[in-house]
C-alpha positions as CSV (number, residue, x, y, z in Angstrom):
1,M,-70.4,24.0,66.3
2,S,-66.9,23.0,64.7
3,K,-65.2,20.0,66.3
4,K,-61.9,20.7,68.1
5,V,-60.2,23.9,66.5
6,G,-56.7,25.1,66.9
7,V,-55.8,28.7,67.3
8,V,-52.1,29.5,66.9
9,W,-50.8,32.3,69.0
10,D,-47.5,33.2,70.5
11,E,-46.6,36.9,71.6
12,R,-43.3,36.5,69.8
13,L,-45.1,36.2,66.3
14,A,-45.2,40.0,66.7
15,E,-41.5,40.2,66.4
16,Y,-41.9,40.0,62.5
17,D,-41.7,43.7,62.4
18,F,-40.2,45.9,59.7
19,G,-40.1,49.0,61.8
20,A,-42.0,52.1,62.4
21,G,-44.0,53.4,59.4
22,H,-44.1,50.0,57.7
23,P,-47.6,49.0,56.6
24,L,-47.3,45.4,57.9
25,T,-47.3,46.6,61.6
26,P,-47.6,43.9,64.2
27,I,-50.2,46.0,66.0
28,R,-52.8,44.8,63.6
29,L,-52.2,41.2,64.5
30,Q,-52.0,42.0,68.3
31,L,-55.3,43.9,68.2
32,A,-57.1,41.1,66.3
33,M,-56.0,38.6,68.9
34,R,-57.0,41.0,71.7
35,L,-60.5,41.5,70.2
36,A,-61.0,37.8,69.8
37,A,-59.9,37.2,73.3
38,D,-62.3,39.9,74.7
39,F,-65.2,38.2,72.7
40,D,-64.1,35.0,74.7
41,L,-63.5,33.2,71.4
42,L,-60.1,31.7,72.7
43,I,-61.7,29.9,75.7
44,Q,-64.6,28.0,74.3
45,P,-64.5,24.3,75.0
46,N,-63.8,23.3,71.5
47,V,-60.9,25.7,71.1
48,Q,-57.3,24.7,71.8
49,L,-54.5,27.2,71.9
50,L,-51.5,26.0,69.9
51,T,-48.4,27.6,71.8
52,P,-45.5,28.2,72.1
53,I,-44.2,28.3,68.6
54,E,-40.6,27.6,67.7
55,P,-39.0,28.8,64.6
56,L,-38.8,26.2,61.7
57,P,-35.3,24.6,61.2
58,P,-33.7,25.3,57.8
59,V,-34.5,21.7,56.5
60,D,-38.3,22.6,56.5
61,L,-37.6,25.7,54.6
62,L,-35.5,23.9,52.1
63,R,-38.7,22.2,50.9
64,V,-39.7,25.4,49.0
65,H,-36.7,28.0,49.5
66,D,-33.2,28.0,47.9
67,G,-30.4,27.3,50.3
68,D,-28.3,30.3,49.2
69,Y,-31.3,32.4,49.9
70,I,-31.9,31.1,53.3
71,N,-28.1,31.7,54.0
72,A,-28.4,35.3,52.6
73,V,-31.5,36.0,55.1
74,I,-29.6,34.5,57.9
75,R,-26.5,36.7,57.2
76,A,-28.4,39.9,56.9
77,S,-30.5,39.1,59.9
78,E,-27.5,38.6,62.2
79,I,-25.9,41.9,61.2
80,G,-29.2,43.8,61.0
81,F,-28.7,45.5,57.7
82,C,-28.2,45.0,54.0
83,L,-24.7,44.8,52.6
84,G,-25.8,46.4,49.4
85,A,-26.3,45.0,45.9
86,S,-25.1,41.6,47.0
87,D,-28.0,41.3,49.4
88,R,-30.6,43.2,47.4
89,K,-30.6,40.7,44.7
90,W,-32.5,38.5,47.1
91,G,-35.3,40.9,47.4
92,F,-34.7,42.3,50.9
93,G,-33.0,45.6,51.8
94,T,-35.8,47.5,50.0
95,A,-38.8,49.6,51.3
96,D,-41.1,46.7,51.1
97,V,-38.6,44.3,52.9
98,P,-36.3,46.1,54.9
99,V,-33.8,44.1,57.0
100,F,-34.2,44.1,60.7
101,S,-32.1,42.3,63.4
102,G,-33.6,38.8,63.9
103,M,-35.4,38.7,60.7
104,H,-34.6,35.1,59.9
105,E,-35.8,33.7,63.3
106,A,-39.0,35.9,63.2
107,S,-39.8,34.8,59.6
108,C,-39.1,31.1,60.6
109,R,-41.5,31.5,63.6
110,I,-44.3,32.7,61.3
111,A,-43.6,29.6,59.0
112,G,-43.5,27.5,62.2
113,A,-46.9,28.7,63.3
114,T,-48.5,27.8,60.1
115,L,-46.9,24.4,60.0
116,A,-48.0,23.8,63.6
117,A,-51.6,24.4,62.4
118,T,-51.1,22.1,59.6
119,R,-49.6,19.4,61.6
120,A,-52.3,19.5,64.2
121,V,-54.9,19.1,61.5
122,H,-53.0,16.3,59.8
123,A,-52.6,14.5,63.2
124,G,-56.4,14.9,63.8
125,D,-55.7,16.6,66.8
126,V,-58.1,19.5,65.5
127,E,-60.4,19.6,62.6
128,H,-59.6,23.2,61.6
129,A,-56.7,25.4,62.7
130,V,-55.9,29.2,62.2
131,N,-52.7,31.2,62.2
132,L,-53.4,34.9,61.8
133,A,-49.8,35.7,61.5
134,G,-49.5,33.6,58.5
135,G,-50.2,34.1,54.7
136,L,-46.9,35.5,53.6
137,H,-47.8,34.4,50.1
138,H,-45.4,36.8,48.0
139,A,-42.1,35.1,49.1
140,M,-40.5,33.3,46.2
141,P,-38.1,30.3,46.2
142,A,-35.1,32.5,46.1
143,A,-36.3,36.1,46.9
144,A,-38.3,38.1,49.4
145,S,-41.0,40.1,48.0
146,G,-44.3,42.2,49.1
147,F,-43.5,42.3,52.9
148,C,-42.8,38.4,52.8
149,V,-39.4,36.7,53.5
150,Y,-40.5,33.0,53.9
151,N,-43.5,31.5,52.2
152,D,-45.2,29.8,55.3
153,V,-48.2,28.6,53.3
154,A,-45.9,26.8,50.6
155,V,-43.9,25.4,53.4
156,S,-47.0,23.7,54.9
157,I,-48.2,22.6,51.5
158,A,-44.9,20.9,50.7
159,W,-44.9,19.3,54.1
160,L,-48.3,17.8,53.5
161,L,-47.1,16.6,50.1
162,D,-44.1,14.9,51.8
163,Q,-46.5,13.0,54.1
164,G,-48.2,11.5,51.1
165,V,-51.2,13.8,50.6
166,E,-52.1,13.7,47.0
167,R,-54.6,16.7,46.6
168,I,-54.4,20.1,48.3
169,A,-56.4,23.1,47.5
170,Y,-55.3,26.6,48.3
171,V,-57.7,29.6,48.0
172,D,-56.2,33.0,48.3
173,L,-58.7,35.8,49.1
174,D,-56.0,38.7,49.5
175,V,-56.4,41.6,47.4
176,H,-53.0,40.9,46.0
177,H,-52.4,37.9,43.7
178,G,-51.1,34.9,45.6
179,D,-48.1,34.8,43.3
180,G,-45.4,33.0,45.3
181,V,-47.6,30.0,46.3
182,Q,-48.7,29.8,42.5
183,A,-45.1,29.8,41.4
184,M,-43.8,27.2,43.9
185,F,-46.4,24.7,42.6
186,W,-46.8,25.8,39.1
187,D,-45.9,22.3,37.7
188,D,-47.4,20.3,40.5
189,P,-50.8,18.8,39.6
190,R,-51.4,17.8,43.3
191,V,-51.9,21.4,44.3
192,L,-54.8,23.5,43.1
193,T,-54.2,27.4,43.6
194,I,-57.1,29.7,43.4
195,S,-56.5,33.4,43.7
196,I,-59.1,36.1,43.7
197,H,-57.5,39.5,43.5
198,E,-57.5,43.0,42.1
199,S,-56.4,42.9,38.5
200,P,-52.8,43.0,37.8
201,A,-53.2,46.1,35.6
202,S,-53.7,48.2,38.6
203,L,-52.0,46.4,41.5
204,F,-48.9,44.7,42.8
205,P,-47.5,42.1,41.9
206,G,-48.5,42.5,38.3
207,T,-49.3,38.9,37.9
208,G,-52.5,36.8,38.3
209,W,-54.1,37.0,34.9
210,P,-56.7,34.3,33.9
211,S,-54.3,33.0,31.2
212,E,-52.0,31.9,34.0
213,I,-53.3,28.3,34.5
214,G,-50.2,26.3,35.5
215,G,-47.3,24.4,33.9
216,S,-47.5,21.9,31.1
217,G,-47.9,19.1,33.5
218,A,-50.4,20.8,35.7
219,L,-52.5,22.7,33.3
220,G,-55.7,24.1,35.0
221,T,-54.3,23.9,38.6
222,A,-53.5,27.6,38.6
223,V,-56.8,29.7,38.7
224,N,-56.8,33.4,38.8
225,I,-59.9,35.8,39.0
226,A,-58.7,39.2,38.4
227,L,-61.2,41.7,39.3
228,P,-61.3,45.4,38.1
229,A,-60.3,48.2,40.6
230,G,-63.5,49.4,42.5
231,T,-65.2,46.1,42.6
232,G,-67.5,45.9,45.7
233,D,-69.3,43.3,47.7
234,Q,-71.8,42.2,45.1
235,G,-69.5,41.8,42.4
236,W,-66.7,40.1,44.6
237,L,-69.2,37.6,46.0
238,R,-70.6,36.9,42.5
239,A,-67.1,36.0,41.2
240,F,-66.2,34.0,44.3
241,H,-69.1,31.8,44.0
242,A,-69.0,31.5,40.2
243,V,-65.5,29.9,40.2
244,V,-64.3,28.4,43.5
245,P,-67.0,25.8,44.5
246,D,-67.2,24.2,41.1
247,L,-63.5,23.7,41.0
248,L,-63.2,22.4,44.6
249,E,-65.8,19.8,43.6
250,A,-64.0,18.8,40.6
251,F,-60.6,18.6,42.2
252,D,-61.9,16.8,45.4
253,P,-59.1,18.0,47.7
254,Q,-58.0,16.1,50.8
255,Y,-57.0,19.4,52.6
256,L,-58.2,23.0,52.2
257,I,-55.8,25.9,53.0
258,S,-57.2,29.4,52.7
259,Q,-55.5,32.8,53.0
260,H,-57.6,35.6,54.3
261,G,-55.9,39.0,53.6
262,V,-58.4,41.8,54.3
263,D,-56.9,44.4,52.2
264,T,-59.8,43.9,49.9
265,H,-61.7,46.3,52.3
266,A,-62.8,49.7,51.0
267,Q,-60.6,51.5,53.6
268,D,-57.5,49.7,52.9
269,P,-54.8,52.3,52.1
270,L,-52.9,50.0,49.6
271,A,-55.4,48.8,47.2
272,N,-58.7,49.5,45.2
273,L,-61.3,47.1,46.0
274,N,-64.4,48.1,47.9
275,L,-65.4,45.2,50.2
276,S,-67.1,45.6,53.6
277,I,-66.4,43.6,56.7
278,D,-69.9,42.1,56.1
279,C,-68.7,40.7,52.7
280,Q,-65.4,39.4,54.2
281,R,-67.4,37.7,56.9
282,M,-69.6,36.0,54.4
283,S,-66.5,34.6,52.5
284,Y,-65.4,33.0,55.8
285,E,-68.8,31.3,56.1
286,A,-68.5,30.0,52.6
287,M,-65.0,28.7,53.0
288,H,-66.1,27.0,56.1
289,S,-68.9,25.4,54.4
290,W,-66.8,24.2,51.5
291,A,-64.1,22.8,53.8
292,H,-66.8,20.4,55.2
293,R,-68.3,19.8,51.8
294,Y,-65.1,19.3,49.8
295,S,-62.2,18.4,52.0
296,G,-63.7,16.3,54.9
297,G,-63.3,19.4,57.3
298,K,-59.6,19.5,56.9
299,W,-59.1,23.1,56.8
300,V,-56.0,25.2,57.5
301,V,-56.5,29.0,57.6
302,V,-54.0,31.9,57.6
303,G,-54.3,35.7,57.7
304,G,-52.5,37.8,55.2
305,G,-52.6,41.4,54.2
306,G,-54.7,44.2,55.6
307,Y,-53.3,47.6,56.4
308,E,-56.1,49.5,58.1
309,W,-55.0,48.3,61.4
310,L,-57.8,49.6,63.7
311,E,-61.0,49.9,61.7
312,V,-60.7,46.7,59.6
313,V,-58.2,44.1,60.7
314,P,-59.3,43.4,64.2
315,R,-63.0,43.1,63.3
316,A,-62.4,41.2,60.3
317,W,-60.1,38.6,61.7
318,T,-62.3,38.2,64.8
319,H,-64.9,37.1,62.7
320,L,-62.6,34.7,61.0
321,I,-61.6,33.1,64.3
322,A,-65.2,33.0,65.3
323,E,-66.2,31.3,62.1
324,V,-63.5,28.7,62.2
325,G,-64.3,28.0,65.9
326,G,-68.1,27.7,65.2
327,H,-68.9,30.6,67.6
328,R,-70.2,33.3,65.3
329,V,-70.2,37.0,66.5
330,D,-73.4,38.8,65.8
331,P,-72.4,41.5,63.1
332,G,-74.6,43.9,65.1
333,A,-72.6,43.4,68.4
334,E,-70.8,46.2,69.9
335,L,-67.0,45.8,70.3
336,P,-66.4,45.1,74.0
337,E,-65.8,48.0,76.4
338,E,-62.4,46.5,77.5
339,F,-61.2,46.6,73.9
340,R,-62.3,50.2,73.0
341,S,-60.8,51.3,76.3
342,Y,-57.6,49.7,75.6
343,V,-57.3,51.3,72.1
344,E,-58.2,54.6,73.3
345,G,-55.8,54.6,76.2
346,T,-52.9,52.9,74.2
347,Y,-53.4,54.7,70.8
348,G,-55.3,57.7,71.3
349,R,-57.9,56.7,68.9
350,S,-61.5,55.6,69.1
351,A,-62.2,52.0,68.0
352,P,-65.2,51.2,65.8
353,V,-68.5,50.7,67.7
354,R,-69.8,47.6,66.0
355,M,-68.7,44.4,64.3
356,T,-70.5,45.4,61.1
357,D,-70.2,48.0,58.4
358,G,-74.0,47.9,58.0
359,R,-74.0,46.0,54.7
360,N,-76.1,43.0,53.8
361,P,-74.6,41.7,50.5
362,W,-75.4,38.4,48.8
363,P,-73.9,36.5,45.8
364,R,-76.1,37.1,42.8
365,S,-76.0,33.7,41.0
366,L,-75.0,33.2,37.3
367,A,-78.5,32.0,36.6
368,E,-79.6,35.7,36.9
369,G,-77.9,36.5,33.7
370,Y,-74.6,37.8,32.3
371,D,-73.9,41.4,32.0
372,R,-72.0,41.7,28.7
373,G,-71.1,45.4,29.6
374,G,-69.9,44.6,33.1
375,E,-66.2,44.3,33.9
376,V,-66.8,41.8,36.7
377,D,-68.8,39.4,34.6
378,Q,-66.3,39.6,31.8
379,S,-63.5,38.7,34.3
380,I,-65.5,35.7,35.6
381,S,-66.0,34.7,32.0
382,R,-62.3,34.8,31.2
383,T,-61.4,32.7,34.3
384,R,-64.1,30.1,33.6
385,A,-63.1,29.9,29.9
386,A,-59.4,29.3,30.8
387,V,-59.7,26.6,33.3
388,F,-63.2,25.0,33.6
389,P,-63.1,23.0,30.4
390,R,-59.8,21.3,31.6
391,W,-62.0,19.9,34.6
392,G,-64.7,18.8,32.4
393,L,-66.9,21.9,33.4
394,A,-68.9,24.0,31.2
395,A,-67.4,27.5,31.0
396,D,-70.7,28.9,29.5
397,E,-73.1,27.0,31.7
398,A,-75.3,30.1,32.0
399,G,-75.1,30.8,28.3
400,W,-72.5,33.4,28.5
401,L,-70.1,32.8,25.9
């Protein structure tokens, strides 16, 4: 069982809402927390609810965001609409990031929730902490992007650095490249960013090539595993295990922060990977194990993308909370009747029956050979060749290159 664990939740986190029809509906978050509660995951003896959550003051945002940008968000938020080109230059007022009344406060609350999780771990109050509402990894220093206004992950990383932490590893499992976090720490050798995502050749934001390895003073601290569209469980797990643990061991982080967007799922409407709930659950198990092995158990966990709000997000993130808390849910378990009745009565849809997609994938190791014609193995090779030698690691350990 995990030691004391923090789960961040405040109903007001659902106020980060771009309106009807937007993919980032707060329903996904609310259903995930409801399902976790119906499995009794939030009342376990070692689980502490971190609530209420207050919005971050601007001084905390200024660690990673431009002051003029913050002022522009505040102005648009107060009037509830975009003033035109003068505001759109900041990245909001678009279909991806439409302005809504209260946007600044709602965005600050998301960032405050992730920072509350980080502070609880740093203080030793909990060993791990999870904020499903976080993971807004596309926000840039002076621009909103990809449904993200303020970069909560970057705020927390910068806060840890200000506390004197010297090595922080960030692992991003979202289907989209973690471009905002990478950009904010591009030249900082104290932060290792690893992103495993669908190739930028076929998906937003168009960055995250293996050749992106960090600034001149931090070469090798930006790591990108760009997988071809259509990659499924076996290929994804092979790439994940072929790159991440070796680099974590070499970097020796004091803290591990991981982003768990579940838009990698085959049913996600906005992307093109083919993962199952079962593969995603296995990635949580691996990250938990690596947190204990490589960062002394100091692990901050955030949500991220995921736009199949009924079939995928609630089940996947319930497994995530279960793993963080050390109370795994049997994949074959049926969803509680209370949850299924609520979904049918509220949304007129039938919830999934079980907590599994019926898959049983495993990470095929590099020792089993290199598929020279396989796009996944070629992607792995490019990433290892780009960064492994900078950490004293053999890129062609399995005789690939």
